[in-house]
Residue, then its C-alpha position, 0 to 999 in steps of 0.5 A: m805461187r807455183v802453177v802447172s797447166i793441166y795440158d802439161l800434165r796430160k802429156l806426162p805419164l802418171e808417175e811424172a805427173l804426180a811428181k810435178l803435182r807435188e812440186a806445184e801449189w795450183v793446177l790451171d784447168e781448161g776453164a782457167m780455174l785454179i785448183p789446189s794441187r793436192e785435191f787435183s792429185r787425189i782426183l788424178q790418182v782415182s781416175g788415172s786407172v780407169h780406161k776411158k776409151l773402148t778397145h772393142k765394139h759391143k755387139v747387139v744380140r737379139a733373143 
């Protein structure tokens, strides 16, 4: 059984993380749960393109 940690995947660029997921069978997440690597790679591909941090602050405009 080949397992890769989610912490190791976060350090890698998306392409390298996906390659590492293809080699592994399971992913160990923060809660010590084992997730099948195929399911996790699908989640990573969908959420990997979403920018999670705001690059600018929104201004409040009053009418």
